[in-house]
N, C-alpha and C positions, 0 to 999 in steps of 0.2 A: 362127622362135624359138617355143618352146612352154614351157608351165609345167613346172616340175620334177616335179610330180605325174604328168604324162603319161608320164614316163620310168619310173615305177614300174608295172611290168606284172604282170598276173595270169598264172597258169599257162596260161589259155586264150589270152590275147593273145600270149604269146611264140611260139606256133606260127605265127601270121600274120606276125609280125615276122621270124622266122627264114626263112620262105619268101620274104619280100620281099628280105631281105639276100642270100639265096642266088641269087635271080633276078638281082640286081644284081652277082653274083659277088664279093661282099664277103667278106673274111676275118674270121671271127668269133673273138674272143678271149674266154675266160671265166676269171674268177677268183671266189673267194668268201672270206667271212670274217665275223667279228662286227662289226668296225669300230665298236667301242663308243665310243671317244672319238677322233674323227677328228683325226689329227696329221700332222706333216710326214713321218714315216715312211710313213704310209698314202698321202699325197698323192704322194710320189715314186714309190712302188711302183705305184700306179694309173696314173700318167703313163707310166711305163716299160712297163707291161703294154699300154696303149693303142697304143703305138708298134709292137707286134708284129702288128698287123692293121688292119682298117678299122673294126671295131665292137667296143667293149668292153662286155660284159655282166657285171654283178656279182651273184652270188648272196649274199644277206644272211641270216645266221642269225636266225631269229625270236627273240623274247624268251625263250620257253620253251627253245629250243635252246641259247641262250647260258647260261641258268641251269644246264642239265644239263652243259654243258662247263666253265663257269667258276665255278660256285657260286651260292648264293642272293643274294649282294649284287650280282650283275651281271645284266643290263647296267645301266650307269649311265643311258643314254638309251634310250627306247623304240624299237621297230623302226620305227615311223612317222618319228620324228625322224632316226634313222640313215639310213633310206632316202631321206628328202628331202635330207639333206646330201650323200649320194653322188650323187643325181640332179642336184644343182646343179652338179656338176663338168662342165665342157663336154666333156671327153673320155670321159665315161661315157654310153653310149647307152641303157642299160636297167638297171634294178635289179629283181630278183625276190627275194621273201622266201620262205625255205623252212623247214619245221618240223623236218625230220630233223636228226640230228647231223652227217651228211655230205651233200654236195651230189650224190651219185651219181645219184639219180633226175633231178635237174635237168640234169646232164651228159648223161645218156642221152637226154633230151628235146631238148636244144639241139644236141648233137653238134658242139661247137666245133672249129674248125680248130686252135686253140692253147689249151692249158690252162696256166694260170700260177699259181704259188704263190710265197711268199716264201722267203728263204734259211734259215728255220728248218725247212724240209722238204728231203728228198732226193727225187729222181725216184721212188725205190722206195716212199716213204711217201705219195705224193700220191694221194688217192682219185680214181679215174677215169682214172688215167694209162694203165693197160693198155687200157682201152676206147678212149681217144682214139688211142693208137698203132695199135690194131687196124684202124682205118679210114683210116690214113695221116696222122692229125693229129700235131701236135708238142706236147711237154711242156717247159715252161721253168721254171726256178727263178731268181728274181731276188734279188739281194743285198739284205739288210736295211740300213736307214740306221742306223748306230751311234748309240746313245743314245736311240732312240725305241722304246718298248714301252708299250703301254697299261697293262699290269699294273704296270710300274715307275713310270709316271706317276701312277697311282692311289695307289701306296704313298708316293710323294713328296708328293703333295697331302695325304695323311692323316698326314704327319709320320713316316712309317716309313722 
């Protein structure tokens, strides 16, 4: 058992971990997102993603990246808080924060066996899908949990 902070990896550390997982012939699953307010929809999605392989790696949008994607009032929680919450989940093996608006550079670095996104995406709109398929990996779209959306949750909390 190790501290959740040890599961939050740097770009340099991920190379060593990927090499280790590959040595053990473990199937690496990758997903990404803002995970601004961790809720049941996220939890269910991440649990299902983890079942698709042996190791689940989560790419987390940095605070700046979330602001560019979602607007100046987001994220609600800092990247450090969001990363620690994700790392505390037993089925998440590693969390990496990325600055770009898309995780393509991270996908290129990790070369996951399985790339996963939620049901608000189609296989054609998933960043990195073509790359993953090009080396024999698979791309999966998991269904959303009805009634759980961070944006809708924030609007409800604000009385909207």
